[in-house]
C-alpha positions in Angstrom: -1.2 -148.3 -174.2 0.5 -145.0 -174.2 -2.8 -142.8 -173.3 -3.6 -138.4 -173.4 -6.1 -136.8 -171.2 -6.8 -133.3 -173.1 -8.5 -131.7 -169.8 -8.4 -132.3 -166.2 -11.3 -132.4 -164.6 -13.5 -135.0 -162.5 -13.9 -136.8 -166.1 -10.0 -136.6 -167.4 -8.7 -137.3 -164.0 -11.2 -140.5 -163.0 -10.6 -142.3 -166.1 -6.9 -142.0 -165.7 -7.3 -143.5 -162.2 -9.7 -145.8 -163.7 -7.6 -147.3 -166.0 -4.8 -147.3 -164.1 -6.2 -149.5 -161.9 -7.5 -151.8 -164.5 -3.8 -152.1 -166.0 -0.9 -150.2 -164.4 0.9 -150.9 -167.6 -1.2 -147.8 -169.7 1.3 -144.9 -169.4 -1.1 -142.1 -168.8 -0.3 -138.3 -169.5 -3.3 -135.6 -168.3 -3.0 -132.5 -169.6 -4.9 -129.4 -168.2 -4.5 -125.5 -168.9 -5.1 -124.0 -165.9 -2.3 -124.2 -163.1 -2.7 -127.0 -160.0 -5.4 -126.2 -157.9 -6.9 -123.5 -160.2 -10.5 -124.0 -160.6 -13.8 -122.7 -161.4 -17.2 -123.4 -160.0 -18.3 -124.5 -156.4 -19.9 -127.3 -154.8 -20.7 -130.7 -157.2 -23.4 -132.3 -155.9 -24.1 -136.7 -156.5 -26.8 -139.0 -155.3 -26.3 -142.1 -152.9 -26.5 -144.0 -155.7 -23.4 -142.3 -157.6 -21.5 -142.7 -154.4 -21.9 -146.3 -154.4 -21.0 -146.3 -157.9 -17.5 -144.8 -157.1 -17.1 -147.1 -154.1 -17.1 -150.1 -155.5 -15.2 -148.6 -158.6 -12.2 -147.2 -156.5 -12.6 -147.4 -152.9 -9.4 -145.1 -151.4 -10.6 -142.1 -153.5 -14.5 -142.4 -152.9 -13.8 -143.1 -148.7 -11.8 -140.0 -149.3 -14.4 -138.1 -150.5 -17.0 -139.6 -148.4 -14.7 -138.0 -145.4 -15.3 -134.2 -146.8 -19.0 -134.6 -148.5 -22.1 -132.6 -146.8 -25.1 -134.4 -146.7 -28.7 -133.1 -146.4 -32.0 -134.8 -147.1 -34.2 -131.7 -147.3 -35.2 -129.5 -150.7 -36.9 -126.0 -149.5 -38.9 -124.2 -151.9 -39.4 -120.7 -151.1 -41.3 -118.1 -152.8 -41.1 -114.6 -151.6 -40.5 -115.9 -148.1 -42.9 -118.0 -148.2 -41.1 -121.8 -147.5 -42.0 -125.5 -147.7 -39.6 -128.0 -146.9 -39.6 -131.7 -147.8 -37.1 -134.1 -146.7 -35.6 -137.7 -147.3 -34.2 -137.0 -150.8 -30.2 -137.8 -150.1 -28.0 -135.9 -151.6 -24.1 -135.1 -150.8 -22.0 -131.4 -151.9 -18.3 -131.5 -152.3 -16.4 -128.6 -153.1 -15.3 -128.9 -156.9 -11.4 -128.1 -155.6 -11.3 -130.3 -152.9 -13.0 -133.1 -155.6 -10.3 -132.4 -157.8 -7.8 -132.7 -155.0 -8.7 -135.7 -154.0 -8.4 -137.6 -157.3 -5.1 -135.8 -158.4 -3.9 -137.2 -155.8 -4.6 -139.9 -156.4 -4.2 -140.2 -159.6 -0.5 -139.7 -159.1 0.1 -142.3 -156.6 -1.1 -144.4 -159.4 1.3 -143.4 -161.8 -0.5 -141.0 -163.8 1.5 -138.3 -164.9 0.0 -134.6 -164.3 1.1 -131.8 -166.5 -0.7 -128.2 -165.3 0.0 -125.1 -167.8 -0.4 -127.0 -171.1 -2.3 -125.4 -173.2 -3.4 -127.3 -176.0 -6.3 -126.4 -178.6 -7.7 -128.8 -182.0 -4.5 -129.6 -183.1 -3.7 -132.9 -182.5 -0.8 -133.1 -184.3 1.8 -133.3 -180.7 -0.2 -136.0 -179.4 0.3 -138.3 -182.7 2.4 -140.8 -180.8 0.0 -142.1 -178.3 -2.3 -144.8 -179.1 -5.3 -142.9 -177.4 -6.5 -139.6 -176.8 -8.9 -138.4 -174.4 -11.2 -135.1 -175.0 -12.1 -134.5 -171.8 -11.8 -130.8 -172.2 -15.7 -130.3 -171.2 -18.7 -127.8 -172.7 -16.4 -125.8 -174.7 -14.3 -128.5 -176.0 -12.2 -127.5 -178.9 -12.0 -131.3 -180.1 -15.5 -131.6 -180.5 -15.9 -128.3 -182.3 -12.9 -129.0 -184.3 -14.6 -131.6 -185.2 -18.6 -131.3 -185.1 -18.9 -132.9 -188.4 -17.1 -136.6 -188.0 -18.8 -136.5 -184.5 -22.2 -135.2 -185.1 -22.3 -132.7 -182.7 -25.4 -130.6 -182.0 -25.3 -127.7 -179.7 -28.4 -126.2 -178.1 -28.6 -122.9 -176.4 -30.6 -122.3 -173.4 -32.5 -119.3 -173.1 -32.5 -118.5 -169.0 -29.2 -116.4 -167.8 -27.4 -118.1 -165.3 -24.4 -117.0 -163.0 -22.2 -119.4 -160.5 -21.1 -117.9 -157.0 -20.7 -119.4 -154.0 -21.7 -117.8 -150.4 -20.3 -118.0 -147.2 -24.3 -118.6 -145.8 -24.7 -122.4 -145.2 -27.9 -123.6 -146.2 -28.5 -126.8 -144.9 -31.6 -127.6 -147.7 -30.9 -127.8 -151.5 -33.0 -124.2 -151.6 -34.9 -123.1 -154.3 -35.2 -119.3 -153.7 -37.7 -117.4 -155.8 -38.3 -113.5 -155.4 -39.8 -111.2 -157.2 -38.5 -108.0 -158.6 -40.2 -105.0 -160.7 -38.2 -106.8 -163.7 -40.0 -110.2 -163.1 -38.9 -113.1 -161.2 -35.2 -114.0 -160.0 -34.2 -117.3 -158.5 -31.0 -119.1 -156.9 -30.6 -123.2 -156.6 -28.5 -122.7 -153.2 -26.7 -126.0 -151.6 -24.0 -126.4 -149.0 -21.1 -128.8 -150.3 -18.7 -128.4 -147.6 -18.2 -126.6 -143.8 -17.9 -122.9 -144.3 -19.4 -122.3 -148.0 -22.5 -122.9 -150.4 -22.8 -123.1 -153.9 -25.4 -120.3 -155.0 -26.6 -120.3 -158.6 -28.6 -117.2 -159.8 -31.1 -117.7 -162.6 -34.2 -115.7 -164.9 -35.5 -114.9 -168.0 -33.4 -113.1 -170.4 -36.3 -110.0 -170.1 -35.3 -110.2 -166.7 -31.9 -110.0 -166.6 -32.2 -107.2 -169.1 -34.9 -105.1 -167.1 -32.8 -105.3 -164.4 -30.1 -103.7 -166.0 -27.7 -106.7 -165.3 -26.7 -106.8 -169.0 -25.1 -103.5 -168.7 -23.2 -104.0 -165.2 -19.8 -104.7 -164.4 -19.4 -108.3 -162.1 -19.5 -106.9 -159.2 -22.7 -104.2 -159.3 -24.4 -107.6 -160.5 -23.0 -109.1 -157.4 -23.9 -106.6 -155.0 -28.0 -106.5 -157.2 -27.8 -110.4 -155.9 -26.9 -110.2 -152.4 -29.6 -107.2 -152.2 -32.7 -109.1 -153.8 -31.3 -112.1 -151.6 -30.8 -110.7 -148.6 -33.5 -112.3 -146.7 -32.1 -115.6 -147.8 -27.9 -114.9 -147.3 -28.4 -113.1 -143.5 -26.1 -111.1 -144.1 -23.8 -113.5 -145.7 -21.9 -111.9 -148.9 -22.4 -113.9 -152.5 -18.4 -114.8 -153.7 -17.3 -114.9 -157.3 -14.2 -117.2 -158.3 -14.3 -115.9 -162.3 -13.3 -112.3 -161.3 -11.4 -111.9 -164.7 -14.5 -112.3 -166.4 -15.4 -108.6 -167.6 -19.0 -106.6 -168.0 -22.0 -109.3 -167.9 -19.8 -112.3 -169.2 -20.5 -114.3 -165.8 -23.9 -114.6 -166.7 -24.0 -117.6 -169.5 -26.3 -119.5 -171.2 -26.3 -123.2 -170.8 -25.6 -125.2 -174.1 -27.3 -128.6 -174.2 -24.7 -130.5 -176.2 -25.1 -133.9 -178.3 -23.7 -136.6 -180.3 -24.4 -138.7 -182.2 -20.8 -140.2 -182.8 -18.3 -139.9 -179.6 -15.1 -140.8 -181.6 -13.3 -140.8 -184.5 -9.9 -142.3 -185.0 -8.4 -143.4 -181.5 -9.3 -139.6 -180.5 -12.3 -140.6 -177.8 -14.7 -137.8 -176.0 -15.8 -137.8 -172.5 -18.0 -136.2 -169.8 -19.1 -132.5 -170.8 -17.5 -132.7 -174.1 -19.8 -135.9 -175.5 -22.8 -134.8 -173.7 -24.3 -132.1 -171.7 -27.1 -132.1 -168.3 -28.7 -128.9 -167.1 -27.4 -128.1 -163.3 -30.8 -128.2 -162.1 -30.9 -131.4 -161.8 -26.9 -132.0 -160.6 -26.1 -134.5 -163.1 -23.2 -133.7 -164.7 -20.5 -134.7 -163.1 -22.0 -137.8 -162.3 -22.2 -138.5 -166.0 -18.4 -137.9 -166.5 -17.6 -139.9 -163.6 -19.6 -142.5 -165.0 -18.6 -142.3 -168.3 -14.8 -142.8 -167.0 -15.6 -145.9 -165.4 -17.4 -147.2 -168.6 -14.5 -146.0 -171.1 -11.8 -147.8 -168.8 -13.4 -151.1 -169.0 -14.4 -150.8 -172.5 -10.7 -150.8 -173.2 -9.9 -153.6 -170.6 -9.3 -156.2 -173.4 -7.5 -158.3 -174.9 -5.5 -156.5 -177.9 -6.3 -153.3 -177.5 -3.8 -152.0 -178.9 -4.7 -153.2 -182.5 -6.9 -150.3 -183.6 -9.9 -152.4 -185.0 -9.9 -153.7 -181.3 -9.6 -150.3 -180.0 -12.5 -148.9 -182.6 -14.8 -151.4 -181.4 -14.4 -150.1 -177.5 -14.7 -147.1 -177.9 -18.5 -148.0 -180.6 -19.3 -150.4 -177.4 -18.3 -147.0 -174.7 -20.8 -145.1 -176.8 -23.5 -148.0 -176.9 -23.4 -148.3 -173.2 -23.3 -144.8 -172.1 -25.5 -143.2 -174.7 -28.8 -145.1 -173.4 -28.0 -143.8 -169.7 -26.8 -140.0 -171.2 -30.2 -139.4 -173.0 -32.4 -140.7 -169.8 -30.7 -138.0 -167.9 -30.3 -135.3 -170.7 -34.9 -135.9 -171.4 -34.6 -135.4 -167.4 -32.9 -132.7 -167.3 -34.6 -130.8 -170.4 -37.9 -131.1 -168.5 -36.3 -129.7 -166.1 -35.1 -127.1 -168.1 -37.9 -126.4 -169.8 -39.4 -125.7 -166.5 -36.9 -122.9 -165.3 -37.7 -121.4 -168.7 -41.4 -121.2 -168.4 -41.6 -120.6 -164.6 -44.7 -117.6 -165.4 -46.7 -121.3 -166.2 -46.3 -121.8 -162.4 -45.1 -119.0 -160.1 -48.6 -117.9 -159.3 -49.5 -121.2 -158.1 -50.4 -122.4 -154.4 -47.3 -123.1 -152.5 -48.0 -127.2 -152.0 -48.4 -127.2 -155.6 -45.4 -125.0 -157.1 -43.5 -127.2 -154.6 -44.7 -130.5 -156.0 -44.2 -129.0 -159.5 -40.8 -128.2 -158.9 -39.7 -131.8 -157.6 -41.6 -133.5 -160.5 -40.3 -131.0 -163.1 -37.8 -133.9 -164.7 -39.9 -136.5 -164.4 -37.4 -138.5 -162.7 -39.1 -138.3 -159.6 -42.7 -139.7 -159.1 -45.6 -139.3 -156.7 -45.4 -142.5 -154.9 -41.3 -141.8 -155.2 -42.1 -138.5 -152.9 -44.1 -140.7 -150.5 -40.9 -143.1 -150.2 -39.2 -139.8 -149.7 -41.4 -138.0 -147.4 -45.0 -139.4 -146.5 -46.0 -137.0 -143.9 -45.0 -133.7 -146.5 -47.0 -135.7 -149.5 -49.9 -136.6 -147.4 -50.0 -132.8 -146.7 -50.1 -132.1 -150.4 -53.2 -133.9 -151.1 -54.6 -133.4 -148.5 -54.0 -129.9 -150.1 -55.3 -131.1 -153.0 -58.4 -133.2 -152.2 -59.7 -129.8 -150.2 -59.4 -127.7 -153.2 -61.6 -130.6 -155.1 -64.0 -130.4 -152.6 -63.3 -133.8 -150.9 -63.8 -132.0 -147.4 -61.9 -134.0 -144.3 -61.1 -136.6 -147.1 -58.1 -136.9 -148.8 -58.3 -139.8 -151.3 -55.4 -140.4 -153.9 -55.4 -136.9 -156.4 -56.6 -139.1 -159.2 -59.4 -140.0 -157.2 -60.7 -136.8 -156.7 -63.9 -135.5 -158.0 -64.0 -133.3 -161.2 -66.4 -130.8 -162.1 -66.9 -128.8 -165.4 -70.4 -127.1 -165.9 -72.8 -129.3 -164.2 -71.1 -132.4 -165.0 -69.5 -133.8 -161.6 -67.2 -136.9 -162.6 -65.6 -139.3 -159.6 -62.6 -138.8 -160.6 -60.1 -138.0 -163.2 -59.3 -140.8 -164.6 -60.8 -140.7 -168.8 -60.7 -143.5 -171.6 -60.0 -141.9 -174.4 -61.7 -142.5 -177.9 -60.2 -145.7 -179.4 -61.6 -147.3 -182.3 -63.1 -150.7 -182.4 -64.1 -151.3 -185.6 -66.9 -153.3 -184.4 -70.1 -151.4 -185.9 -72.6 -152.9 -188.9 -72.6 -152.0 -192.7 -75.2 -148.7 -191.7 -72.8 -147.5 -189.0 -74.8 -148.8 -185.5 -73.7 -150.3 -182.3 -73.3 -153.9 -181.6 -73.8 -156.2 -179.1 -69.7 -155.5 -178.8 -70.4 -151.9 -178.1 -72.7 -152.9 -175.6 -70.4 -155.0 -173.8 -67.2 -152.7 -174.7 -68.5 -149.9 -173.3 -70.4 -151.8 -170.3 -67.3 -152.9 -168.7 -65.8 -149.9 -169.1 -68.3 -148.0 -167.1 -68.5 -150.8 -164.2 -64.5 -150.5 -164.2 -64.0 -147.1 -162.6 -63.1 -144.4 -164.9 -65.0 -141.2 -164.5 -65.1 -140.1 -168.1 -65.5 -142.4 -171.0 -65.3 -140.9 -174.9 -66.5 -143.0 -177.5 -64.8 -143.5 -180.4 -65.2 -141.0 -183.4 -68.9 -141.5 -184.2 -69.2 -140.1 -187.8 -71.6 -137.2 -188.7 -72.0 -138.1 -191.8 -71.8 -141.7 -193.9 -68.8 -140.4 -195.7 -67.2 -139.5 -192.5 -66.4 -142.7 -191.7 -62.7 -144.0 -191.3 -63.9 -147.7 -192.6 -67.3 -149.2 -193.0 -67.2 -150.9 -189.6 -67.0 -147.6 -187.9 -70.1 -145.8 -186.1 -71.8 -143.0 -186.9 -74.9 -140.4 -185.0 -75.8 -139.5 -188.7 -79.1 -141.4 -189.0 -81.9 -141.4 -186.1 -81.9 -145.4 -186.4 -78.2 -145.1 -184.9 -79.1 -143.4 -181.3 -81.4 -146.2 -179.8 -78.3 -148.3 -178.8 -76.4 -145.4 -177.6 -79.3 -144.6 -176.0 -79.6 -148.1 -174.2 -75.4 -147.8 -174.0 -75.3 -144.5 -171.9 -78.8 -145.7 -169.7 -76.7 -148.6 -168.7 -74.3 -146.5 -167.4 -75.8 -143.8 -165.6 -78.0 -147.0 -163.8 -74.6 -149.4 -163.1 -71.9 -147.0 -162.5 -71.0 -143.1 -161.3 -69.0 -143.2 -165.1 -70.3 -140.3 -167.0 -70.2 -141.1 -171.2 -69.0 -138.6 -173.6 -69.9 -138.5 -177.5 -66.9 -137.9 -180.1 -68.1 -136.6 -183.0 -65.7 -135.9 -186.2 -65.3 -136.7 -189.8 -63.0 -138.6 -191.1 -62.2 -136.3 -194.2 -58.9 -137.0 -196.3 -58.3 -140.3 -193.6 -61.6 -142.6 -194.9 -62.8 -144.9 -196.6 -60.2 -147.4 -195.8 -59.8 -151.2 -195.0 -61.3 -152.5 -191.2 -58.0 -153.7 -190.1 -57.3 -157.6 -189.7 -56.8 -159.1 -186.1 -55.0 -161.7 -188.0 -52.6 -159.3 -189.9 -51.9 -157.1 -186.8 -53.9 -153.9 -185.9 -50.9 -151.5 -186.6 -49.9 -153.2 -190.1 -53.4 -153.3 -191.4 -55.0 -149.4 -190.5 -55.0 -147.3 -193.4 -54.7 -149.5 -195.9 -56.9 -147.3 -198.9 -60.5 -149.0 -200.3 -59.8 -149.9 -204.2 -63.0 -148.5 -204.3 -63.8 -146.7 -201.3 -66.2 -143.5 -201.2 -65.8 -140.0 -202.2 -63.4 -137.9 -199.6 -63.5 -134.2 -198.8 -60.8 -132.6 -196.8 -59.2 -129.0 -196.9 -57.0 -129.5 -200.1 -57.2 -131.6 -202.5 -54.1 -133.7 -201.3 -53.8 -137.3 -199.8 -53.5 -137.9 -196.0 -50.6 -140.6 -197.3 -48.5 -141.6 -200.0 -51.1 -143.9 -201.9 -54.5 -142.9 -200.5 -57.0 -141.5 -202.1 -56.5 -138.0 -203.2 -59.9 -136.1 -201.2 -61.6 -133.0 -203.1 -60.7 -129.9 -201.6 -64.2 -129.0 -199.5 -66.5 -125.7 -201.5 -68.3 -123.3 -198.8 -70.9 -125.0 -199.9 -69.6 -128.1 -198.6 -68.4 -126.4 -195.6 -72.1 -125.4 -194.6 -73.5 -129.1 -195.1 -70.5 -130.3 -192.8 -71.1 -127.9 -190.2 -75.2 -129.1 -189.9 -74.0 -132.3 -190.1 -71.9 -131.8 -186.9 -75.4 -130.0 -185.8 -77.8 -132.7 -186.3 -75.2 -135.1 -184.7 -75.0 -133.0 -181.6 -78.8 -133.1 -181.2 -78.9 -136.7 -181.7 -76.2 -136.9 -178.7 -78.5 -135.0 -176.4 -81.7 -137.5 -177.4 -79.3 -140.6 -176.8 -78.3 -138.9 -173.3 -74.6 -137.9 -173.4 -73.3 -136.0 -170.7 -71.2 -134.8 -173.0 -69.6 -133.9 -176.4 -66.2 -134.4 -177.9 -65.3 -132.4 -181.3 -62.1 -134.2 -183.3 -59.9 -132.3 -184.6 -57.1 -133.9 -184.5 -54.7 -137.1 -186.0 -55.6 -135.6 -189.8 -59.3 -135.6 -189.8 -61.8 -133.5 -191.7 -61.1 -130.3 -189.1 -57.5 -131.4 -188.5 -57.0 -131.0 -192.2 -58.1 -127.2 -191.8 -55.8 -126.9 -188.8 -52.5 -128.1 -190.4 -50.6 -126.4 -192.8 -49.1 -129.7 -194.1 -53.0 -130.6 -195.2 -54.3 -126.8 -195.6 -52.7 -125.6 -199.2 -55.8 -123.2 -199.4 -55.3 -119.5 -200.6 -59.5 -118.9 -200.0 -60.2 -117.5 -196.3 -59.8 -120.3 -195.0 -55.8 -121.4 -196.1 -52.6 -119.1 -195.2 -52.6 -117.9 -191.6 -53.6 -119.6 -188.8 -56.4 -117.6 -188.1 -57.5 -118.3 -191.4 -57.0 -122.3 -191.2 -58.8 -122.1 -187.9 -61.9 -120.3 -189.0 -64.1 -123.6 -190.3 -63.5 -125.4 -187.0 -64.6 -122.8 -184.9 -67.5 -122.2 -187.0 -67.8 -125.7 -186.2 -67.5 -125.3 -182.1 -69.3 -122.5 -182.0 -72.7 -124.4 -184.0 -72.5 -127.5 -181.3 -72.2 -125.4 -178.4 -75.1 -123.4 -179.6 -77.0 -126.6 -180.2 -76.0 -128.5 -176.9 -77.4 -127.9 -173.6 -75.6 -125.4 -171.7 -75.4 -127.7 -168.2 -73.4 -129.8 -170.4 -69.4 -129.2 -171.5 -68.0 -129.7 -174.7 -64.5 -130.5 -175.2 -62.4 -130.7 -178.8 -59.3 -132.5 -179.4 -56.7 -131.2 -181.2 -53.3 -132.3 -182.5 -50.8 -129.8 -180.8 -47.8 -130.5 -182.6 -47.6 -131.9 -185.8 -44.0 -133.4 -185.1 -42.7 -131.4 -188.3 -41.2 -128.3 -186.8 -42.1 -125.4 -188.5 -43.9 -127.1 -191.6 -46.8 -127.9 -189.1 -48.8 -127.3 -186.4 -46.4 -126.0 -183.6 -46.8 -125.8 -179.9 -46.4 -122.3 -179.9 -49.6 -122.3 -182.2 -50.9 -124.5 -180.1 -51.6 -122.6 -177.6 -53.5 -119.7 -179.7 -55.6 -122.9 -181.4 -56.7 -123.4 -177.7 -57.5 -119.9 -177.0 -59.9 -119.7 -180.0 -61.6 -122.5 -179.4 -62.3 -121.4 -175.8 -63.6 -118.5 -176.9 -65.9 -120.4 -179.3 -67.2 -122.1 -176.4 -65.1 -124.7 -176.1 -64.8 -125.9 -172.0 -62.2 -128.2 -172.3 -59.0 -129.1 -175.0 -57.8 -132.7 -174.8 -54.2 -132.5 -176.0 -53.0 -135.0 -178.0 -50.3 -135.0 -181.0 -49.5 -136.4 -184.4 -51.1 -138.6 -187.2 -51.4 -135.5 -189.8 -48.5 -136.7 -191.9 -46.7 -139.5 -192.4 -43.4 -137.6 -192.1 -43.8 -136.9 -188.7 -41.4 -137.3 -186.3 -42.3 -137.7 -183.1 -40.2 -137.9 -179.8 -42.0 -141.2 -177.7 -41.6 -141.8 -174.6 -43.3 -141.8 -171.0 -46.0 -139.3 -170.8 -44.3 -137.7 -174.2 -47.6 -135.4 -174.7 -47.8 -134.7 -171.4 -45.4 -131.3 -171.9 -48.3 -130.3 -174.5 -51.3 -130.1 -172.1 -49.5 -128.9 -169.8 -48.1 -125.8 -172.1 -52.0 -125.3 -172.6 -53.6 -125.3 -169.5 -51.2 -123.7 -167.8 -50.6 -120.6 -170.9 -54.3 -120.4 -171.2 -56.1 -121.4 -168.0 -58.2 -123.7 -169.9 -58.9 -127.2 -168.5 -57.3 -129.9 -170.5 -57.0 -133.7 -170.9 -53.3 -135.0 -170.9 -52.9 -138.3 -173.1 -49.8 -140.5 -174.5 -48.4 -143.6 -173.0 -49.6 -143.1 -169.6 -49.6 -146.6 -167.7 -49.3 -146.3 -163.7 -51.4 -145.0 -161.5 -48.3 -143.1 -159.8 -48.4 -141.4 -163.6 -51.7 -140.1 -163.3 -51.2 -138.8 -159.4 -48.1 -137.1 -160.7 -49.7 -135.5 -163.7 -52.7 -133.6 -161.8 -51.1 -132.9 -158.3 -48.6 -131.1 -160.1 -51.1 -129.2 -162.3 -49.9 -130.2 -166.0 -53.5 -131.2 -166.9 -56.7 -131.8 -165.1 -58.0 -135.0 -166.4 -55.7 -137.8 -167.6 -56.9 -140.5 -170.7 -55.5 -143.8 -170.5 -56.2 -145.9 -173.5 -54.2 -149.1 -174.2 -54.5 -149.8 -170.2 -58.2 -149.9 -170.6 -58.5 -152.0 -173.6 -55.8 -154.6 -171.6 -58.0 -154.0 -168.7 -61.9 -152.7 -168.2 -61.4 -152.3 -164.2 -58.0 -151.1 -164.4 -59.4 -147.7 -162.0 -60.9 -149.7 -159.6 -57.7 -152.2 -159.5 -55.6 -149.1 -158.8 -58.0 -147.6 -156.1 -57.2 -151.3 -154.7 -53.5 -151.1 -154.8 -53.3 -147.2 -153.2 -55.8 -148.9 -150.9 -58.0 -146.1 -151.7 -62.1 -147.0 -150.7 -63.6 -143.3 -152.1 -64.2 -145.1 -155.5 -67.8 -146.8 -156.2 -67.7 -150.3 -156.8 -70.6 -152.0 -158.6 -72.8 -154.1 -155.2 -72.1 -157.0 -157.9 -68.8 -157.0 -157.8 -68.3 -155.5 -153.8 -67.1 -159.0 -152.4 -64.3 -159.1 -155.1 -62.7 -156.4 -154.4 -63.5 -156.5 -150.5 -60.9 -159.3 -151.2 -59.1 -158.0 -153.1 -57.7 -155.0 -151.0 -57.7 -157.1 -148.1 -54.9 -159.1 -150.4 -53.4 -156.0 -151.4 -52.5 -155.2 -147.6 -49.1 -156.2 -146.7 -49.5 -158.4 -144.0 -52.4 -159.7 -145.2 -52.8 -163.5 -145.3 -50.6 -163.9 -142.2 -51.9 -165.7 -139.0 -55.2 -166.9 -141.0 -55.9 -169.6 -141.2 -55.7 -171.9 -144.6 
């Protein structure tokens, strides 16, 4: 084929190389606006794995890179001169200019034709005689911009300001350098990329940028100010710009996150930053571009590629293959970006936790991954965390450290959240199933078990098989369950009190049909429902009555009466259920609350009844025992529903009403919700509430591994971590996790001690060697 690459950066050059390697008969032209050897930016970063991929694709250019690469294993985190260093991270750096020289030379040797100082724009008419046009024209791609609608392109501008500089100061670690100024915090990402220079990216919030006067300075002035701020790190070395042509504050830019639904149209295909971008804080932009180039070269290496339909299929295959990997990196990059954009949440952490939070910010690096990289450093962090939890000289895994809330002492940070079992009798009484279900999980080692929702009224049940705490007859069975847990385990029990509101009067899910398929089906002749507004929770559901003031007074009293019964039963904690479309959630969410009285409209009004219930329950509940509230921190409806911003306000209001902890969930308030699922997908919501309000939180949502629990609590993203489905599949999940990690701090029921002793022996790496059969 005859191929035009528009843009002579790493993406375009490496594609040209890769395509030529697969078929030397291709005629490939690379068109670059700049002069030969002229480039912007300083160093680029790879991982060892990326270099392995490049070596496999083209050993010659990879070998030349390897001879030039700067290697380092350490990450240094420095805050106002106080420093911590972790090793074993395996980074590689090379100057962008040198990388382009290597790739350009290799491309020429393969017969690629390079055209420097060749200007092009969105008009592709001059390339009409090419079979394939590769738009490798970078983050500001004119090709993508002109065809944004056809490509489904979207650009999200991030808030922080940054300036890409260099320095002759050679950093021997990948350094994150934080300095406090009168205008706020400013920081640098610094790393060496050759024997004489380091990249030095300076970043700060837009408020700090303006208050420092950087928005009004010429580039030389802003560089001089940065040299002053980072004087102790630069050690007399200057900061250098290779974009001196930029006037005023233009050297300070915002990062643009680029996504495209489609990566090609006609015979034009996007490559690298033209198709997608990843924030510089995880250093994967060039990696993605080079791996795109390999994938595109592979995709067009097929018989009949000169035919239009075969080419279209190849371009589709290329996009399908790369999109998943790109999305993974972009999601990690977004997590990293948001960490730096919300630095004020973490900057007051003690240095060990601050450094750990920074290193795990993208969720790509986990607790045990850090142990593989630098076991000594992580052991120090675990010792620090354990000492703050009152463990003395012992240093269990963070998930196995104790936690105290009021006078409640939990043996560890693992929570079994509320999960409906649909196993109560018709009178809402707990049955022998509940004895076994909760008893087994109490013996399994979790620190806290939250019951399924205990309805405060008969009409507050989701189904007729849901339990309640609205009748004195219901107290006895729960007393027995709580007593068993207290007598035979360290587990503490929390009663979740709630009212289903518009989600009530549903069929009992039929296991034969599958739980997910049969949930939330309304009864044909169900009991009357009540909610904030006369709006069904979902299409086809019964229309609830809009609660009157008299109704609200009665319901508040029902919560108080249920609280007294929870105390009679011996529960250690109460959680008020105010999420997931329940009655209280129907007041909080603007998607469900359309009232025009004092309970509708503003967030303050929508919270009024929930605050009233929280205050009443707190007053009726013993002062020594904690109170939690579960909320949906987002409705996944954008501005039409509860937003994460509002969730922070909600949490503060509930804490003011007496809540000691917020159980941070999300969604289930509207069938129109568009949740973004993934690993630990709700943890950022918990993180935000905890670290913007100082209120303890429970994180929940697709958390399935001990590694994730350890990462969440050590990084300060949550105080407790709830795992629902893992505990449905394995009642002893927590004790099994203690065995897997070699932890011996957790209590094992005496009847099971021999089994867990054997399990620990078998879990050791050399278990069984040399033993007699």
